[in-house]
C-alpha positions as CSV (number, residue, x, y, z in Angstrom):
1,X,81.7,117.9,120.7
2,X,80.1,116.0,117.8
3,X,77.0,117.4,116.3
4,X,74.8,114.3,115.7
5,X,72.2,116.1,113.5
6,X,74.9,117.4,111.2
7,X,76.5,114.0,111.0
8,X,73.2,112.3,110.2
9,X,72.6,114.9,107.4
10,X,76.1,114.2,106.1
11,X,75.6,110.5,106.0
12,X,72.3,111.0,104.1
13,X,73.9,113.4,101.7
14,X,76.8,111.0,100.9
15,X,74.3,108.1,100.5
16,X,72.3,110.2,98.1
17,X,75.4,110.9,96.0
18,X,76.4,107.3,96.0
19,X,72.9,106.3,94.8
20,X,72.9,108.8,92.0
21,X,70.2,111.0,93.7
22,X,72.5,113.9,94.0
23,X,75.8,114.6,92.3
24,X,78.0,117.2,90.7
25,X,76.6,118.3,87.3
26,X,78.3,116.2,84.5
27,X,79.7,119.4,82.9
28,X,81.6,120.4,86.0
29,X,79.4,123.4,86.8
30,X,79.4,124.6,90.4
31,X,77.1,122.6,92.7
32,X,75.7,125.8,94.3
33,X,74.6,129.1,92.8
34,X,77.4,131.5,91.9
35,X,75.4,134.6,91.3
36,X,73.7,136.9,93.8
37,X,74.3,137.2,97.5
38,X,76.1,134.4,99.4
39,X,73.9,131.6,100.5
40,X,74.5,132.0,104.3
41,X,72.5,128.9,105.2
42,X,73.9,126.6,102.5
43,X,73.9,123.0,103.9
44,X,77.6,122.1,104.5
45,X,76.8,118.4,104.4
46,X,75.3,118.7,100.9
47,X,78.2,120.8,99.7
48,X,80.7,118.3,101.1
49,X,78.9,115.3,99.5
50,X,79.0,117.0,96.1
51,X,82.7,118.0,96.6
52,X,83.8,114.5,97.5
53,X,81.9,113.0,94.6
54,X,83.4,115.6,92.2
55,X,87.0,114.8,93.5
56,X,86.5,111.1,93.2
57,X,85.1,111.4,89.7
58,X,88.1,113.4,88.7
59,X,90.6,110.9,90.2
60,X,88.7,108.0,88.6
61,X,88.8,109.7,85.2
62,X,92.6,110.2,85.4
63,X,93.0,106.6,86.5
64,X,91.1,105.4,83.4
65,X,93.4,107.5,81.2
66,X,96.4,105.9,82.9
67,X,95.0,102.5,82.3
68,X,94.5,103.3,78.6
69,X,98.1,104.6,78.4
70,X,99.4,101.4,80.0
71,X,97.7,99.3,77.3
72,X,99.3,101.5,74.5
73,X,102.7,101.3,76.2
74,X,102.5,97.5,76.4
75,X,102.7,97.6,72.6
76,X,105.1,100.5,72.1
77,X,107.5,100.0,75.0
78,X,108.4,102.5,77.7
79,X,110.5,104.9,75.6
80,X,110.7,106.1,72.0
81,X,108.4,108.1,69.7
82,X,105.3,105.9,70.4
83,X,105.8,106.1,74.2
84,X,106.3,109.9,74.0
85,X,103.0,110.3,72.0
86,X,101.1,108.2,74.6
87,X,102.6,110.1,77.5
88,X,101.8,113.5,75.8
89,X,98.2,112.5,75.4
90,X,98.0,111.3,79.0
91,X,99.6,114.5,80.4
92,X,97.1,116.6,78.3
93,X,94.1,114.5,79.3
94,X,93.6,116.4,82.6
95,X,94.3,120.0,83.6
96,X,95.5,118.6,87.0
97,X,98.2,116.3,85.5
98,X,101.5,118.2,85.4
99,X,103.2,115.4,83.4
100,X,103.3,111.7,82.7
101,X,106.3,109.3,83.0
102,X,107.3,105.7,82.5
103,X,109.5,103.9,85.0
104,X,111.7,100.9,84.3
105,X,111.8,97.8,86.5
106,X,115.0,99.1,88.0
107,X,113.3,102.3,89.1
108,X,114.5,104.8,86.5
109,X,112.4,107.2,84.6
110,X,112.4,106.0,80.9
111,X,110.4,108.8,79.3
112,X,108.5,111.9,80.4
113,X,106.1,114.3,78.7
114,X,105.5,117.2,78.1
115,X,109.0,117.9,76.7
116,X,109.9,120.5,79.4
117,X,110.1,117.7,81.9
118,X,112.5,115.7,79.7
119,X,115.4,116.5,82.1
120,X,114.1,113.9,84.6
121,X,114.6,111.1,82.1
122,X,117.2,108.7,83.6
123,X,116.6,109.9,87.1
124,X,116.4,107.1,89.7
125,X,113.2,107.2,91.6
126,X,113.4,103.7,93.0
127,X,113.7,105.0,96.5
128,X,110.1,106.4,96.4
129,X,107.7,104.3,98.3
130,X,105.0,104.3,95.6
131,X,107.5,103.2,93.0
132,X,108.8,100.4,95.2
133,X,105.2,99.3,95.8
134,X,104.3,99.5,92.2
135,X,107.3,97.4,91.1
136,X,106.7,94.8,93.8
137,X,102.9,94.6,93.7
138,X,102.3,95.4,90.0
139,X,98.8,96.7,90.6
140,X,97.1,100.1,90.2
141,X,97.7,102.6,93.0
142,X,97.6,106.3,94.0
143,X,100.4,107.5,96.1
144,X,100.5,109.7,99.2
145,X,101.8,113.3,98.6
146,X,105.5,113.4,98.0
147,X,108.2,115.7,96.6
148,X,108.4,114.8,92.9
149,X,111.6,114.7,90.8
150,X,110.1,117.6,88.9
151,X,110.4,119.8,92.0
152,X,106.9,120.1,93.3
153,X,104.5,118.3,95.7
154,X,102.6,115.7,93.8
155,X,100.7,112.4,93.9
156,X,100.9,109.8,91.2
157,X,98.2,107.7,89.7
158,X,100.1,104.6,88.5
159,X,99.5,101.4,86.6
160,X,101.8,98.5,85.7
161,X,102.7,98.0,82.0
162,X,102.6,94.5,80.6
163,X,104.0,93.5,77.1
164,X,102.1,91.5,74.6
165,X,103.7,88.3,75.8
166,X,102.8,89.0,79.4
167,X,106.2,90.3,80.5
168,X,106.2,93.1,83.1
169,X,107.8,96.1,81.4
170,X,107.5,98.7,84.2
171,X,105.1,101.4,85.3
172,X,103.3,104.4,83.9
173,X,102.3,107.3,86.1
174,X,100.3,110.5,85.7
175,X,101.9,113.1,88.0
176,X,99.0,115.1,89.6
177,X,99.2,118.4,91.5
178,X,96.7,117.7,94.4
179,X,96.5,121.3,95.6
180,X,95.5,122.5,92.1
181,X,92.9,119.8,91.8
182,X,91.4,120.5,95.2
183,X,91.5,124.2,94.9
184,X,89.5,124.1,91.6
185,X,86.9,121.6,92.9
186,X,86.6,123.3,96.3
187,X,86.0,126.7,94.6
188,X,83.3,125.1,92.5
189,X,81.5,123.5,95.5
190,X,81.6,126.5,97.8
191,X,81.1,129.2,95.3
192,X,78.3,131.5,96.3
193,X,78.2,130.3,99.9
194,X,79.8,131.4,103.2
195,X,81.5,128.0,103.5
196,X,85.2,127.1,103.0
197,X,87.0,123.8,102.3
198,X,90.4,122.4,103.1
199,X,91.9,118.9,102.9
200,X,94.5,116.9,104.8
201,X,96.0,113.4,104.7
202,X,95.1,111.1,107.6
203,X,98.4,111.8,109.3
204,X,97.6,115.6,109.5
205,X,99.5,116.9,106.5
206,X,97.6,119.7,104.8
207,X,97.0,118.9,101.1
208,X,94.9,122.0,100.3
209,X,94.0,125.2,102.0
210,X,93.0,128.6,100.7
211,X,96.0,129.9,102.6
212,X,98.8,128.3,100.5
213,X,101.2,128.9,103.4
214,X,99.5,126.0,105.3
215,X,99.9,123.5,102.5
216,X,102.4,120.9,103.4
217,X,102.3,121.7,107.2
218,X,101.2,119.0,109.6
219,X,98.3,120.4,111.7
220,X,98.7,117.7,114.3
221,X,102.5,117.9,114.9
222,X,103.6,121.4,113.7
223,X,104.5,123.5,116.8
224,X,102.8,126.5,115.1
225,X,99.5,124.9,116.0
226,X,100.4,124.1,119.6
227,X,98.4,127.2,120.8
228,X,95.2,125.9,119.3
229,X,94.5,122.7,121.2
230,X,90.8,122.3,120.2
231,X,91.8,122.5,116.5
232,X,94.6,120.0,117.0
233,X,92.2,117.6,118.8
234,X,89.7,118.0,115.9
235,X,92.5,117.4,113.3
236,X,93.3,114.1,115.1
237,X,89.6,113.1,114.9
238,X,89.5,114.0,111.2
239,X,92.6,111.8,110.6
240,X,91.2,108.9,112.6
241,X,87.6,109.0,111.3
242,X,86.7,108.7,107.6
243,X,83.5,110.7,108.1
244,X,82.3,113.0,110.9
245,X,81.4,116.4,112.2
246,X,82.3,118.6,115.1
247,X,83.3,122.1,116.3
248,X,86.2,123.9,117.8
249,X,87.1,127.4,118.8
250,X,90.1,129.3,117.5
251,X,91.5,132.3,119.5
252,X,94.2,134.0,117.5
253,X,96.8,135.9,119.5
254,X,95.3,139.3,120.2
255,X,92.1,138.4,118.3
256,X,88.6,137.4,119.2
257,X,87.6,133.8,119.6
258,X,86.0,132.2,116.5
259,X,83.9,129.1,116.5
260,X,84.3,126.8,113.5
261,X,81.8,124.1,112.6
262,X,83.2,121.3,110.4
263,X,82.0,118.3,108.5
264,X,84.3,115.9,106.7
265,X,84.4,112.9,104.5
266,X,87.0,110.9,102.5
267,X,88.0,111.0,98.9
268,X,90.7,108.9,97.2
269,X,91.6,106.0,95.0
270,X,93.2,102.6,95.4
271,X,93.5,102.9,99.2
272,X,94.9,106.4,99.3
273,X,92.7,108.8,101.4
274,X,92.2,112.5,101.4
275,X,90.1,113.9,104.2
276,X,87.9,116.7,102.7
277,X,86.7,119.2,105.3
278,X,84.0,121.9,104.9
279,X,83.8,124.5,107.6
280,X,81.5,127.4,108.5
281,X,82.5,130.1,111.1
282,X,80.0,131.0,113.8
């Protein structure tokens, strides 16, 4: 059942963040105290609002760096020493960017940095949906989670590259590890509290969880969750509703029933959505 008081608090907290009345500290310090005893009564709505704002700020910063790189690549081209220098700076501009690549109009990786990812140069990635969209639509986008050519689950923040004469040259992407980003930001937001956070795509795929074995599993369709119908029903709500609150009971095999209270909201960029969930047991 939905808890209307919690939902109202969540809406107010998110509104306050949007208005600049409450936000994550600019230096990235934890939103809640990290010393002393855990804050048992920490407000999950306030923690969630700060977490969502922090994630959005991080994604927007990466996007600005990609836009800057696109401008430089428009002058240097997609490959060569100049392109490599630009991609190296882009990859180093965020701890959550594993690497940065350029992609030609025919869907092949033209350059990649850091150098350890050089083996992917020449790889055809034209079958990836975000590459197809980027080449067709030629606009900024953030992808859904996919298996990258580099061998790990990733999202890309991508921009078109246009030459000085206005010709479309291809794409530039920062390849981001979402579980790393969300783990760091969730730890910051919930540190010093009894709260926990996880994240999923609207289709139910887990993007981040403290239990790494759950990452990549679909909590709506995976048979492993069939024995937890209340949780699956809540996951469906989370996928369908950008913001909300509710509760469900988990009864592990041979274990005692545990009630979970959850609030969630949406982070993302350029139409891509991550449902960020903050939970408290009991």
